[in-house]
LUMKEVEX-467688 format. One record per atom (N, C-alpha, C): atom name; x, z, y. Coordinates in pm, whole numbers, plus 50000, padded with zeros to 5 digits. Layout:
# LUMKEVEX-467688
  atome     c1     c3     c2
     CA      X      Z      Y
...
//
This chain:
# LUMKEVEX-467688
  atome     c1     c3     c2
      N  46187  48677  53960
     CA  46289  48758  54024
      C  46296  48895  53959
      N  46177  48954  53937
     CA  46172  49086  53874
      C  46234  49080  53734
      N  46205  48970  53665
     CA  46260  48951  53530
      C  46413  48939  53536
      N  46464  48868  53635
     CA  46609  48851  53651
      C  46676  48985  53679
      N  46612  49069  53759
     CA  46667  49202  53789
      C  46668  49288  53662
      N  46562  49280  53584
     CA  46557  49355  53457
      C  46667  49310  53361
      N  46690  49179  53355
     CA  46795  49127  53268
      C  46932  49174  53317
      N  46953  49172  53448
     CA  47080  49219  53504
      C  47101  49368  53475
      N  46996  49447  53491
     CA  47007  49591  53464
      C  47036  49615  53317
      N  46966  49543  53231
     CA  46987  49556  53086
      C  47130  49514  53049
      N  47178  49406  53108
     CA  47315  49360  53082
      C  47417  49464  53129
      N  47394  49520  53248
     CA  47485  49622  53301
      C  47485  49746  53212
      N  47368  49786  53164
     CA  47360  49903  53076
      C  47432  49878  52944
      N  47416  49758  52891
     CA  47486  49723  52765
      C  47637  49724  52785
      N  47682  49667  52896
     CA  47826  49665  52924
      C  47879  49806  52940
      N  47804  49891  53007
     CA  47843  50031  53027
      C  47850  50103  52892
      N  47751  50078  52807
     CA  47748  50142  52675
      C  47867  50099  52590
      N  47903  49972  52599
     CA  48018  49923  52523
      C  48146  49989  52572
      N  48161  50000  52702
     CA  48282  50061  52758
      C  48289  50210  52726
      N  48179  50280  52742
     CA  48179  50425  52722
      C  48171  50463  52576
      N  48108  50381  52497
     CA  48090  50412  52356
      C  48198  50350  52269
      N  48314  50331  52324
     CA  48424  50268  52254
      C  48458  50346  52127
      N  48446  50280  52015
     CA  48475  50345  51888
      C  48624  50350  51864
      N  48665  50449  51788
     CA  48807  50462  51755
      C  48850  50344  51670
      N  48974  50306  51684
     CA  49032  50198  51606
      C  49039  50242  51459
      N  48981  50162  51367
     CA  48983  50202  51226
      C  49126  50214  51170
      N  49219  50133  51219
     CA  49358  50145  51173
      C  49418  50277  51220
      N  49387  50318  51342
     CA  49436  50448  51391
      C  49377  50561  51306
      N  49249  50552  51278
     CA  49186  50656  51195
      C  49248  50660  51056
      N  49270  50543  50997
     CA  49328  50536  50862
      C  49470  50592  50860
      N  49555  50546  50952
     CA  49692  50596  50959
      C  49694  50745  50991
      N  49609  50786  51084
     CA  49603  50928  51121
      C  49565  51014  51003
      N  49464  50975  50927
     CA  49423  51052  50810
      C  49535  51059  50707
      N  49605  50949  50688
     CA  49714  50945  50591
      C  49830  51034  50637
      N  49866  51024  50762
     CA  49979  51100  50815
      C  49948  51249  50824
      N  49828  51282  50869
     CA  49792  51423  50883
      C  49760  51489  50749
      N  49716  51411  50651
     CA  49686  51460  50515
      C  49601  51588  50515
      N  49495  51584  50591
     CA  49401  51695  50592
      C  49441  51815  50678
      N  49556  51809  50741
     CA  49600  51918  50827
      C  49537  51901  50965
      N  49521  52013  51035
     CA  49471  52006  51172
      C  49581  51947  51259
      N  49547  51844  51331
     CA  49647  51780  51418
      C  49589  51658  51485
      N  49675  51589  51555
     CA  49635  51470  51629
      C  49735  51359  51599
      N  49682  51241  51575
     CA  49767  51124  51560
      C  49726  51025  51667
      N  49824  50977  51743
     CA  49800  50878  51848
      C  49876  50751  51812
      N  49805  50643  51806
     CA  49865  50513  51777
      C  49891  50443  51910
      N  50018  50411  51937
     CA  50053  50345  52062
      C  50048  50193  52050
      N  50092  50144  51934
     CA  50103  50000  51915
      C  50095  49971  51766
      N  50026  49864  51731
     CA  50024  49819  51591
      C  50018  49668  51589
      N  50093  49609  51497
     CA  50097  49464  51487
      C  50099  49425  51340
      N  50011  49336  51302
     CA  50009  49284  51165
      C  50126  49188  51152
      N  50210  49209  51050
     CA  50327  49123  51036
      C  50324  49036  50910
      N  50236  49071  50814
     CA  50233  48993  50691
      C  50109  49031  50612
      N  50080  48952  50511
     CA  49975  48985  50416
      C  50024  48946  50277
      N  49970  49013  50177
     CA  50010  48988  50039
      C  49885  48968  49955
      N  49883  48861  49877
     CA  49770  48837  49787
      C  49794  48912  49657
      N  49688  48926  49578
     CA  49703  48989  49447
      C  49800  48908  49360
      N  49796  48776  49372
     CA  49887  48691  49293
      C  50033  48726  49324
      N  50065  48736  49452
     CA  50202  48770  49492
      C  50239  48910  49444
      N  50145  49004  49453
     CA  50176  49140  49411
      C  50198  49146  49260
      N  50119  49073  49183
     CA  50142  49068  49038
      C  50280  49009  49009
      N  50318  48904  49083
     CA  50451  48844  49063
      C  50560  48946  49095
      N  50542  49024  49202
     CA  50642  49127  49236
      C  50653  49231  49125
      N  50539  49280  49077
     CA  50539  49382  48971
      C  50603  49325  48846
      N  50571  49200  48811
     CA  50628  49135  48694
      C  50780  49130  48708
      N  50827  49092  48826
     CA  50971  49083  48851
      C  51038  49220  48837
      N  50976  49322  48893
     CA  51032  49459  48885
      C  51047  49501  48739
      N  50944  49479  48660
     CA  50950  49523  48520
      C  51037  49431  48435
      N  51048  49304  48471
     CA  51142  49216  48401
      C  51286  49264  48425
      N  51317  49302  48549
     CA  51451  49355  48579
      C  51476  49485  48504
      N  51374  49571  48500
     CA  51387  49698  48428
      C  51411  49672  48279
      N  51340  49578  48223
     CA  51357  49543  48082
      C  51498  49492  48056
      N  51548  49407  48143
     CA  51683  49354  48128
      C  51787  49467  48136
      N  51770  49556  48233
     CA  51863  49667  48250
      C  51860  49761  48128
      N  51741  49795  48084
     CA  51730  49885  47968
      C  51786  49820  47842
      N  51765  49691  47825
     CA  51818  49619  47709
      C  51971  49619  47712
      N  52029  49594  47829
     CA  52176  49596  47841
      C  52231  49735  47810
      N  52165  49838  47859
     CA  52210  49975  47831
      C  52197  50008  47682
      N  52086  49967  47624
     CA  52064  49991  47480
      C  52177  49926  47398
      N  52203  49800  47426
     CA  52307  49728  47353
      C  52444  49791  47375
      N  52470  49835  47496
     CA  52597  49898  47527
      C  52616  50028  47447
      N  52512  50108  47440
     CA  52522  50234  47364
      C  52531  50209  47214
      N  52469  50105  47165
     CA  52482  50070  47022
      C  52627  50035  46993
      N  52687  49953  47078
     CA  52826  49912  47059
      C  52919  50032  47066
      N  52889  50128  47157
     CA  52972  50248  47173
      C  52948  50350  47061
      N  52848  50326  46978
     CA  52818  50420  46871
      C  52752  50548  46921
      N  52667  50536  47018
     CA  52594  50652  47073
      C  52445  50633  47047
      N  52402  50669  46926
     CA  52263  50641  46887
      C  52158  50719  46968
      N  52189  50841  47011
     CA  52090  50918  47089
      C  52062  50850  47223
      N  52167  50809  47290
     CA  52150  50739  47417
      C  52079  50604  47395
      N  52117  50535  47289
     CA  52054  50407  47257
      C  51905  50426  47231
      N  51869  50531  47160
     CA  51728  50557  47128
      C  51646  50581  47255
      N  51704  50651  47350
     CA  51635  50676  47476
      C  51605  50544  47548
      N  51699  50452  47546
     CA  51678  50323  47612
      C  51587  50232  47530
      N  51587  50248  47399
     CA  51492  50173  47316
      C  51349  50216  47349
      N  51330  50346  47371
     CA  51197  50396  47412
      C  51158  50335  47547
      N  51251  50329  47639
     CA  51224  50271  47771
      C  51190  50122  47759
      N  51256  50053  47670
     CA  51227  49911  47647
      C  51084  49896  47596
      N  51046  49980  47502
     CA  50910  49972  47447
      C  50805  50005  47553
      N  50831  50106  47637
     CA  50737  50140  47745
      C  50725  50025  47844
      N  50836  49962  47875
     CA  50834  49850  47969
      C  50755  49733  47912
      N  50769  49706  47783
     CA  50688  49601  47719
      C  50540  49634  47730
      N  50504  49761  47712
     CA  50364  49802  47724
      C  50312  49781  47866
      N  50394  49814  47965
     CA  50353  49792  48104
      C  50335  49643  48131
      N  50424  49561  48081
     CA  50411  49416  48101
      C  50283  49363  48036
      N  50249  49413  47919
     CA  50122  49375  47855
      C  50004  49422  47939
      N  50015  49544  47992
     CA  49910  49597  48078
      C  49891  49513  48203
      N  50002  49467  48261
     CA  49993  49379  48379
      C  49920  49250  48344
      N  49950  49195  48226
     CA  49881  49073  48183
      C  49731  49098  48169
      N  49694  49213  48115
     CA  49552  49246  48101
      C  49485  49261  48237
      N  49551  49333  48328
     CA  49495  49350  48462
      C  49480  49215  48532
      N  49580  49130  48515
     CA  49576  48996  48577
      C  49456  48918  48524
      N  49430  48928  48394
     CA  49317  48856  48334
      C  49183  48906  48389
      N  49173  49035  48416
     CA  49047  49089  48469
      C  49025  49051  48614
      N  49130  49012  48683
     CA  49120  48977  48825
      C  49130  48827  48849
      N  49113  48749  48748
     CA  49138  48606  48756
      C  49076  48540  48879
      N  48952  48570  48912
     CA  48887  48506  49026
      C  48928  48562  49161
      N  49003  48672  49161
     CA  49041  48737  49287
      C  49190  48724  49319
      N  49262  48648  49243
     CA  49408  48643  49258
      C  49455  48599  49396
      N  49377  48516  49464
     CA  49420  48468  49596
      C  49359  48548  49711
      N  49290  48659  49679
     CA  49240  48748  49783
      C  49355  48833  49836
      N  49337  48884  49957
     CA  49439  48970  50018
      C  49438  49106  49949
      N  49553  49149  49901
     CA  49567  49281  49840
      C  49593  49385  49949
      N  49680  49349  50043
     CA  49710  49439  50155
      C  49778  49362  50268
      N  49773  49426  50384
     CA  49840  49375  50503
      C  49957  49466  50536
      N  50063  49409  50589
     CA  50177  49487  50637
      C  50169  49495  50788
      N  50196  49615  50839
     CA  50191  49639  50982
      C  50321  49707  51026
      N  50358  49683  51150
     CA  50461  49762  51216
      C  50387  49835  51327
      N  50417  49964  51342
     CA  50345  50041  51443
      C  50434  50147  51504
      N  50389  50195  51620
     CA  50451  50309  51687
      C  50339  50406  51719
      N  50369  50533  51701
     CA  50269  50635  51728
      C  50333  50772  51726
      N  50248  50873  51732
     CA  50297  51011  51734
      C  50194  51102  51667
      N  50243  51194  51586
     CA  50154  51294  51530
      C  50198  51431  51580
      N  50099  51516  51604
     CA  50125  51653  51646
      C  50047  51743  51552
      N  50120  51823  51476
     CA  50059  51919  51384
      C  50117  52055  51420
      N  50035  52138  51479
     CA  50083  52268  51526
      C  50189  52247  51633
      N  50306  52307  51611
     CA  50417  52293  51705
      C  50509  52176  51672
      N  50479  52105  51565
     CA  50566  51997  51518
      C  50515  51861  51564
      N  50601  51788  51633
     CA  50570  51653  51678
      C  50659  51554  51604
      N  50598  51450  51551
     CA  50673  51346  51482
      C  50644  51213  51550
      N  50749  51143  51587
     CA  50735  51012  51649
      C  50759  50904  51545
      N  50676  50804  51548
     CA  50688  50689  51460
      C  50722  50570  51548
      N  50849  50535  51549
     CA  50895  50423  51630
      C  50926  50308  51536
      N  50851  50203  51547
     CA  50865  50088  51458
      C  50864  50130  51312
      N  50760  50203  51274
     CA  50738  50240  51134
      C  50655  50129  51069
      N  50654  50127  50938
     CA  50586  50020  50865
      C  50482  50080  50771
      N  50370  50009  50758
     CA  50264  50054  50669
      C  50203  49933  50600
      N  50164  49953  50475
     CA  50085  49854  50402
      C  49947  49914  50384
      N  49845  49839  50424
     CA  49709  49889  50424
      C  49618  49783  50363
      N  49534  49826  50269
     CA  49442  49733  50204
      C  49330  49693  50300
      N  49259  49584  50270
     CA  49144  49547  50353
      C  49037  49657  50357
      N  49033  49742  50253
     CA  48939  49854  50250
      C  48993  49975  50325
      N  49103  49957  50397
     CA  49167  50059  50480
      C  49223  50176  50399
      N  49292  50145  50292
     CA  49366  50245  50215
      C  49514  50222  50241
      N  49584  50326  50286
     CA  49727  50315  50308
      C  49795  50325  50172
      N  49873  50223  50138
     CA  49944  50227  50010
      C  50093  50249  50028
      N  50142  50232  50149
     CA  50284  50258  50175
      C  50304  50287  50323
      N  50394  50379  50351
     CA  50433  50412  50488
      C  50582  50442  50482
      N  50660  50370  50561
     CA  50805  50384  50553
      C  50870  50351  50687
      N  50990  50399  50704
     CA  51065  50369  50825
      C  51139  50236  50814
      N  51159  50188  50690
     CA  51236  50065  50669
      C  51146  49957  50608
      N  51146  49842  50667
     CA  51062  49732  50619
      C  51098  49692  50476
      N  51225  49703  50440
     CA  51266  49661  50305
      C  51206  49751  50196
      N  51161  49871  50231
     CA  51101  49962  50133
      C  50949  49950  50126
      N  50893  49862  50204
     CA  50748  49855  50219
      C  50674  49818  50091
      N  50730  49733  50009
     CA  50656  49683  49892
      C  50687  49759  49763
      N  50762  49867  49772
     CA  50797  49941  49651
      C  50675  49999  49580
      N  50573  50037  49656
     CA  50454  50094  49592
      C  50334  50002  49605
      N  50359  49874  49626
     CA  50250  49778  49644
      C  50161  49763  49523
      N  50209  49795  49405
     CA  50127  49785  49285
      C  50000  49868  49295
      N  50004  49972  49378
     CA  49887  50057  49397
      C  49766  49979  49445
      N  49786  49864  49505
     CA  49674  49783  49554
      C  49600  49712  49441
      N  49662  49700  49325
     CA  49601  49633  49211
      C  49506  49731  49143
      N  49377  49697  49134
     CA  49283  49786  49068
      C  49324  49813  48923
      N  49336  49941  48888
     CA  49372  49981  48753
      C  49522  49998  48730
      N  49604  49958  48824
     CA  49749  49964  48806
      C  49799  50107  48789
      N  49759  50196  48879
     CA  49807  50335  48871
      C  49765  50401  48741
      N  49641  50377  48699
     CA  49594  50436  48575
      C  49674  50381  48456
      N  49704  50252  48459
     CA  49781  50191  48351
      C  49922  50249  48345
      N  49987  50259  48458
     CA  50124  50311  48461
      C  50123  50459  48424
      N  50027  50535  48476
     CA  50019  50678  48446
      C  49992  50701  48298
      N  49901  50623  48239
     CA  49871  50643  48097
      C  49994  50608  48014
      N  50073  50512  48060
     CA  50196  50476  47989
      C  50297  50590  47998
      N  50305  50656  48113
     CA  50398  50769  48130
      C  50355  50889  48049
      N  50223  50907  48031
     CA  50172  51023  47958
      C  50200  51013  47808
      N  50216  50892  47757
     CA  50234  50875  47612
      C  50369  50922  47565
//
């Protein structure tokens, strides 16, 4: 009997500790840190729902498609300026074509280094509602969208779902450095 009472007391204490020691939601902390960007303020998450996930394979396919379209557009512009006899404009687009080819090669290299991880989750898409208060300024997030990696890095935050994957390449390890080094050249 004494043992049963001790177990009940221990169980009650554990339940109390769980209720009182409730840790903050890691998604709220992640979104709050991203939204506040180091400023003094408060972010309150009212609702969050996971709506999708993207694998590295899918993200590489998206990036490939984006740069294939860019290559096609730049090539059409280059050819158009050649026909019009505007060599300066054509040269600018020829440079863009060459940079795009370099990015496509870089994507192939990054893909090769991630071969065993291609089917892992790159990021999750969420729809959320919340509010941030920074000083006298209050911002409401009603059905806002965020892409967040499994390591809890926000890679995109937008009001429109259709804009959510524009910066998804950031989830690919080495992508930003590759694109930045290409821009620096």
